[in-house]
C-alpha positions as CSV (number, residue, x, y, z in Angstrom):
1,M,12.8,-40.4,-54.5
2,S,11.1,-42.7,-52.0
3,T,9.7,-41.4,-48.7
4,Q,10.9,-43.1,-45.5
5,K,8.9,-43.5,-42.3
6,I,10.5,-42.2,-39.1
7,G,9.9,-43.6,-35.7
8,L,10.4,-40.7,-33.4
9,L,11.2,-41.1,-29.7
10,G,10.6,-37.9,-27.7
11,F,8.3,-35.0,-28.2
12,G,9.9,-32.3,-26.2
13,C,11.8,-29.3,-27.5
14,V,13.8,-31.3,-30.1
15,G,11.2,-33.9,-31.0
16,E,8.5,-31.4,-31.6
17,G,10.9,-29.4,-33.7
18,V,11.6,-32.4,-35.9
19,Y,7.9,-33.0,-36.3
20,N,7.1,-29.4,-37.3
21,I,10.0,-29.3,-39.7
22,C,8.7,-32.4,-41.5
23,Q,5.2,-31.1,-41.5
24,N,6.2,-27.7,-42.8
25,G,7.8,-29.2,-45.9
26,R,11.5,-28.8,-44.9
27,S,12.0,-32.4,-45.9
28,N,9.9,-34.3,-48.4
29,S,11.9,-37.4,-47.8
30,F,10.2,-38.5,-44.5
31,T,6.9,-39.0,-42.8
32,I,6.6,-39.1,-39.1
33,G,5.1,-42.4,-37.9
34,P,4.3,-43.1,-34.3
35,I,5.9,-40.9,-31.7
36,G,7.2,-42.4,-28.5
37,V,6.6,-40.5,-25.3
38,K,6.8,-41.4,-21.6
39,R,3.8,-39.7,-20.0
40,K,0.1,-39.7,-20.8
41,N,-2.3,-36.9,-20.0
42,V,0.2,-34.2,-21.0
43,K,-1.0,-31.3,-23.2
44,R,0.6,-31.6,-26.6
45,I,-0.1,-30.2,-30.1
46,L,-1.2,-33.6,-31.4
47,P,-4.0,-35.9,-30.3
48,E,-3.1,-38.8,-28.0
49,S,-3.7,-41.3,-30.8
50,R,-0.5,-40.1,-32.4
51,F,1.6,-41.3,-29.5
52,E,3.0,-44.6,-28.4
53,F,3.7,-44.9,-24.7
54,Q,6.0,-48.0,-24.9
55,A,9.3,-47.6,-26.7
56,E,9.3,-51.3,-27.5
57,N,6.1,-50.9,-29.5
58,L,7.6,-48.0,-31.4
59,I,10.5,-50.2,-32.5
60,E,8.0,-53.0,-33.5
61,N,6.4,-50.6,-36.0
62,D,7.6,-50.9,-39.6
63,N,9.8,-47.7,-39.6
64,D,12.7,-47.1,-42.0
65,L,14.7,-44.9,-39.6
66,Y,14.6,-43.9,-36.0
67,I,15.3,-40.7,-34.2
68,E,16.2,-40.5,-30.5
69,A,15.3,-37.1,-29.0
70,I,14.9,-37.5,-25.2
71,S,16.8,-36.3,-22.2
72,E,16.7,-39.5,-20.1
73,T,20.2,-41.1,-20.7
74,D,19.4,-44.7,-19.7
75,A,16.2,-44.7,-21.8
76,A,18.0,-43.2,-24.8
77,Y,20.7,-45.9,-24.6
78,D,18.2,-48.7,-24.3
79,F,16.4,-47.3,-27.3
80,F,19.7,-47.1,-29.3
81,R,20.5,-50.7,-28.5
82,K,17.1,-52.1,-29.4
83,V,17.0,-50.2,-32.7
84,R,20.5,-51.5,-33.7
85,E,19.3,-55.0,-32.8
86,Q,16.7,-54.5,-35.6
87,D,19.5,-53.4,-37.9
88,K,17.8,-50.0,-38.5
89,P,19.5,-46.7,-38.8
90,I,19.2,-44.2,-36.0
91,V,19.9,-40.5,-35.4
92,L,20.9,-39.6,-31.9
93,A,20.4,-36.3,-30.1
94,S,21.1,-37.1,-26.4
95,K,24.6,-35.7,-25.9
96,K,25.1,-37.2,-22.5
97,M,24.1,-40.7,-23.7
98,V,26.5,-40.5,-26.6
99,A,29.4,-39.2,-24.4
100,D,28.7,-41.9,-21.8
101,H,28.7,-44.7,-24.4
102,L,31.1,-43.1,-26.9
103,K,33.3,-46.2,-27.6
104,E,30.3,-48.4,-28.3
105,I,28.7,-45.8,-30.5
106,A,31.9,-45.0,-32.4
107,D,32.5,-48.8,-32.9
108,T,29.0,-49.1,-34.3
109,A,29.7,-46.3,-36.8
110,V,33.0,-47.9,-37.8
111,T,31.3,-51.3,-38.4
112,N,28.3,-49.8,-40.2
113,P,28.8,-46.1,-41.1
114,Q,25.4,-45.7,-42.6
115,S,23.6,-46.8,-39.5
116,I,24.1,-43.9,-37.1
117,A,24.7,-40.2,-36.9
118,W,24.8,-37.7,-34.0
119,E,25.3,-34.1,-35.4
120,A,22.5,-32.8,-33.1
121,T,24.5,-33.7,-30.0
122,C,26.9,-30.8,-30.5
123,C,26.1,-27.1,-30.8
124,G,22.7,-27.1,-32.3
125,A,22.5,-26.4,-36.0
126,I,26.3,-25.7,-36.4
127,P,27.5,-28.5,-38.7
128,V,30.6,-29.1,-36.8
129,V,30.6,-32.9,-36.2
130,R,30.4,-33.8,-39.9
131,T,32.8,-30.9,-40.9
132,I,35.5,-32.1,-38.6
133,D,34.9,-35.8,-39.5
134,Q,34.9,-35.3,-43.2
135,Y,36.8,-32.2,-44.1
136,F,39.6,-32.5,-41.5
137,D,39.9,-36.3,-41.5
138,Q,43.4,-36.2,-43.0
139,E,44.6,-32.9,-41.4
140,K,46.0,-32.7,-37.9
141,I,44.0,-30.4,-35.7
142,K,46.1,-28.5,-33.2
143,Y,43.3,-26.9,-31.2
144,L,39.6,-27.3,-30.8
145,G,37.4,-25.2,-28.4
146,G,34.8,-22.5,-28.1
147,V,31.4,-21.7,-26.5
148,F,29.5,-25.0,-26.4
149,N,26.6,-24.1,-24.2
150,G,23.9,-21.5,-25.0
151,S,22.3,-21.4,-21.6
152,S,25.5,-20.5,-19.8
153,N,26.5,-18.1,-22.5
154,Y,23.2,-16.3,-22.2
155,I,23.5,-16.0,-18.4
156,L,27.1,-14.6,-18.7
157,T,25.9,-12.2,-21.4
158,R,23.2,-10.9,-19.0
159,L,25.8,-10.5,-16.2
160,H,28.0,-8.4,-18.5
161,E,25.2,-6.3,-20.1
162,T,22.7,-5.7,-17.2
163,E,22.7,-5.3,-13.5
164,L,21.4,-8.8,-13.0
165,D,23.3,-11.2,-10.7
166,F,23.7,-14.9,-11.4
167,D,20.5,-16.1,-9.8
168,Q,18.4,-13.4,-11.6
169,A,20.1,-14.1,-15.0
170,L,19.4,-17.8,-14.5
171,L,15.8,-17.2,-13.8
172,Q,15.5,-15.0,-16.9
173,A,17.1,-17.7,-19.0
174,Q,14.6,-20.3,-17.6
175,E,11.7,-18.0,-18.3
176,L,12.8,-17.6,-21.9
177,G,13.3,-21.3,-22.4
178,F,17.1,-21.1,-22.7
179,A,17.7,-23.0,-19.5
180,E,16.0,-26.1,-18.0
181,A,14.0,-26.1,-14.7
182,D,17.0,-28.1,-13.4
183,P,19.9,-26.2,-15.0
184,S,22.7,-28.2,-13.4
185,L,24.1,-29.8,-16.6
186,D,24.3,-26.4,-18.2
187,V,25.6,-24.1,-15.5
188,D,27.9,-26.8,-13.9
189,G,29.6,-27.3,-17.3
190,W,28.7,-30.9,-18.0
191,D,26.5,-30.3,-21.1
192,A,29.4,-28.5,-22.8
193,A,31.9,-31.2,-21.5
194,N,29.8,-33.9,-23.1
195,K,30.0,-32.0,-26.4
196,L,33.8,-31.6,-26.0
197,S,34.1,-35.3,-25.5
198,I,32.2,-36.1,-28.7
199,L,34.2,-33.6,-30.7
200,I,37.5,-34.9,-29.4
201,L,36.6,-38.2,-30.9
202,H,36.4,-36.7,-34.4
203,A,39.2,-34.2,-34.0
204,F,41.8,-36.3,-32.2
205,G,40.5,-39.9,-32.5
206,Q,40.4,-40.4,-28.7
207,I,37.7,-41.7,-26.3
208,I,37.8,-39.3,-23.4
209,H,35.0,-39.2,-20.9
210,P,34.0,-35.8,-19.4
211,R,34.7,-37.1,-15.9
212,D,38.3,-37.6,-16.9
213,I,39.0,-33.9,-17.6
214,W,38.8,-30.7,-15.4
215,V,35.2,-29.3,-15.6
216,K,34.2,-26.1,-13.9
217,G,30.9,-24.4,-14.4
218,I,29.8,-20.8,-13.9
219,R,27.9,-20.8,-10.6
220,Q,30.8,-19.1,-8.8
221,V,31.3,-16.3,-11.4
222,S,30.5,-13.2,-9.4
223,K,29.3,-9.7,-10.4
224,K,32.6,-8.4,-9.0
225,Q,34.6,-10.6,-11.3
226,V,32.5,-9.5,-14.3
227,S,33.1,-5.8,-13.4
228,Q,36.8,-6.5,-13.1
229,A,36.7,-8.2,-16.6
230,Q,35.0,-5.1,-18.0
231,R,37.6,-2.7,-16.5
232,N,40.2,-4.7,-18.4
233,K,38.3,-4.9,-21.6
234,L,37.7,-8.6,-21.2
235,K,34.6,-10.9,-21.0
236,I,34.1,-14.1,-19.1
237,K,33.0,-17.0,-21.2
238,L,32.5,-20.7,-20.4
239,L,35.0,-22.2,-22.8
240,A,35.8,-25.7,-24.0
241,H,39.5,-26.3,-24.7
242,A,41.4,-29.1,-26.3
243,Q,44.9,-28.5,-27.5
244,L,47.5,-30.9,-28.9
245,N,51.2,-30.3,-28.3
246,E,54.2,-31.5,-30.4
247,D,54.5,-34.6,-28.2
248,N,50.9,-35.6,-29.1
249,E,49.8,-34.8,-25.5
250,L,46.2,-33.5,-25.4
251,Q,45.3,-30.8,-22.9
252,A,41.6,-30.7,-22.4
253,F,39.3,-28.8,-19.9
254,L,36.1,-26.9,-19.7
255,A,36.0,-23.7,-17.5
256,P,35.1,-20.0,-17.3
257,S,37.8,-18.1,-19.1
258,Y,38.8,-14.4,-19.5
259,V,38.5,-13.5,-23.2
260,P,40.2,-10.4,-24.7
261,E,38.3,-8.2,-27.0
262,E,40.5,-9.0,-30.0
263,H,39.6,-12.7,-29.7
264,P,36.9,-14.0,-32.1
265,L,35.0,-15.6,-29.2
266,Y,34.6,-12.3,-27.4
267,S,31.6,-11.3,-29.6
268,V,29.7,-14.7,-29.2
269,E,26.7,-13.6,-27.1
270,N,23.4,-14.8,-25.7
271,E,22.4,-18.3,-26.7
272,D,24.8,-18.5,-29.6
273,N,27.5,-21.3,-29.8
274,A,30.8,-21.1,-31.5
275,V,33.4,-23.7,-32.4
276,S,37.0,-22.6,-33.1
277,L,39.6,-25.0,-34.5
278,D,43.2,-24.7,-35.8
279,G,44.2,-27.0,-38.6
280,E,47.9,-27.7,-39.2
281,Y,47.7,-26.5,-42.8
282,S,44.4,-24.7,-43.2
283,G,44.8,-22.5,-40.1
284,L,42.1,-21.0,-37.9
285,H,38.4,-21.5,-38.4
286,L,35.4,-20.3,-36.5
287,F,31.9,-21.8,-36.8
288,K,29.2,-19.8,-35.1
289,G,25.4,-20.1,-34.9
290,K,22.4,-20.9,-32.7
291,G,23.3,-23.6,-30.2
292,A,19.9,-24.7,-29.0
293,G,16.2,-24.5,-29.7
294,S,13.5,-26.6,-31.2
295,Y,13.9,-25.8,-34.8
296,T,17.7,-25.2,-34.5
297,T,18.5,-28.7,-33.2
298,G,15.6,-30.3,-35.1
299,S,17.2,-29.1,-38.3
300,A,20.4,-30.9,-37.4
301,V,18.4,-34.1,-36.7
302,I,16.7,-33.9,-40.1
303,A,20.0,-33.2,-41.9
304,D,21.4,-36.3,-40.3
305,A,18.4,-38.4,-41.4
306,E,18.8,-37.1,-45.0
307,W,22.5,-37.9,-44.9
308,L,22.0,-41.5,-43.7
309,K,19.1,-42.0,-46.2
310,N,21.5,-40.9,-49.0
311,G,24.3,-43.2,-48.0
312,G,26.3,-40.9,-45.7
313,G,28.3,-42.0,-42.8
314,Y,31.2,-40.9,-40.5
315,K,34.7,-41.7,-41.6
316,L,36.2,-41.6,-38.0
317,S,39.6,-41.7,-39.7
318,K,41.6,-40.6,-36.7
319,Y,39.8,-43.0,-34.4
320,K,40.3,-45.9,-36.7
321,A,44.0,-45.0,-37.1
322,Q,44.5,-45.5,-33.3
323,S,46.8,-42.5,-33.0
324,N,49.2,-42.2,-30.1
325,V,47.5,-39.0,-28.8
326,R,47.2,-39.2,-25.0
327,L,45.4,-37.1,-22.4
328,S,47.8,-35.0,-20.3
329,Q,46.8,-34.5,-16.7
330,E,50.2,-33.1,-15.7
331,S,50.2,-30.1,-18.1
332,T,49.7,-26.7,-16.3
333,I,47.4,-23.8,-17.2
334,R,47.2,-20.3,-15.8
335,V,44.2,-19.6,-13.6
336,A,42.8,-17.0,-11.1
337,I,41.3,-18.5,-7.9
338,S,39.0,-16.6,-5.6
339,G,37.3,-17.6,-2.3
340,H,37.9,-18.1,1.4
341,H,40.5,-20.4,2.7
342,I,42.3,-21.5,-0.5
343,P,44.1,-24.7,0.3
344,K,47.7,-24.3,1.4
345,D,49.0,-26.9,-1.1
346,I,47.4,-24.8,-3.9
347,W,48.4,-21.4,-2.4
348,T,52.1,-22.3,-2.3
349,K,52.1,-23.3,-6.0
350,L,50.9,-20.0,-7.3
351,E,53.0,-16.9,-8.1
352,H,50.5,-14.2,-7.0
353,A,48.6,-14.7,-3.8
354,E,46.8,-12.4,-1.4
355,E,43.9,-12.9,1.0
356,G,41.0,-14.5,-0.9
357,H,42.7,-14.5,-4.3
358,A,45.6,-16.3,-6.0
359,S,46.7,-16.7,-9.6
360,G,49.4,-18.6,-11.5
361,S,50.1,-21.9,-13.2
362,I,48.7,-25.2,-11.8
363,A,48.4,-28.7,-13.1
364,L,45.0,-29.8,-14.6
365,K,44.9,-32.8,-12.2
366,S,45.2,-30.4,-9.3
367,L,42.5,-28.2,-10.6
368,K,40.2,-31.2,-11.1
369,A,40.8,-32.3,-7.5
370,L,40.3,-28.7,-6.2
371,S,37.0,-28.3,-8.0
372,E,35.7,-31.6,-6.7
373,N,36.8,-31.0,-3.1
374,R,36.1,-27.2,-3.0
375,P,33.3,-26.5,-5.5
376,E,32.5,-23.1,-3.9
377,L,35.8,-21.6,-5.1
378,S,35.8,-19.5,-8.2
379,I,38.3,-20.5,-10.8
380,I,38.8,-18.7,-14.1
381,S,41.2,-19.6,-16.8
382,L,43.8,-17.0,-17.9
383,E,45.0,-19.0,-20.9
384,L,43.8,-16.6,-23.5
385,L,45.5,-13.6,-21.9
386,A,49.1,-12.4,-22.4
387,S,51.3,-13.9,-19.7
388,D,52.3,-10.4,-18.4
389,I,48.8,-8.9,-18.1
390,K,47.9,-7.5,-14.7
391,L,44.2,-7.3,-14.0
392,I,43.1,-4.1,-12.3
């Protein structure tokens, strides 16, 4: 079997993991050529001679396959476009870039399936993108969701298991490398929302940008709410949710949610991710594993490279079928809202309201507007709880 030369863009957490996996013999199919990075005079495990500081020069090298492993969305997109202009295959790891340009990237995969793959954008080493795309391509998926962000899940685990408050748990996550210096994408929900957008493409065949759905992060989850959850044998998890009803309307959102102890997502802790889906015929499935990390995500990148090298490619059957699934903004979900001065138009829509707290059913479009206009309010989904439950 011939060995292919990889042009690697990025030498941070994921890029270094890819390099080390190849060097440690995990894959005999590839050698790492020049490595593209942005900054000089940065301490790295390799000498400066191994690096290329202009992405254009990286593309001009005679590489067989390229890997994008950087966090800068615009630079990642520019690299993707230039690689495809050279008609070379590419593995993508930037989830925000893929979500922002999902239609163009999906169309590229439809036109030339063996040119592109993006497993590493979703939930680390859990092989969920390819599984949904290949195994469930002819089966209707009724529900897709789960814990899609390891940083937020780690913070919430600390809130439940220790005396730490949110700021202390975040600092600990940063010290351990589970959260970035700027944790906004993680704790505000957008990292998980990007993953949900990508998985919706494969599961339901739709292009839905994260900004088109209700996204609520975990900054407003308080120690008091965690204590209340524990009294009721619940946990609070940041959950992605996409559910298809009988009229082909898709309800999609990302928000903190109360999870009962009998639910399979209840035991997903620390930096782990989990993806749950419900197939029309095959029933419920749960995929669980490490959601982030150098070797974790690097292994998904190498698996994609191997797959493309051996002629693999996404089917995207539901996307190509142009199904009549449509995003529903009018559907309602049950939530609990806490904070000062809850808007009157929201207050009057809810069944249970008292000073500083209200709960009941509200339309997703109203929740989206509320989160945008009043981000300081805490909103937790009650969708996984029995409708008659009373929190004590």
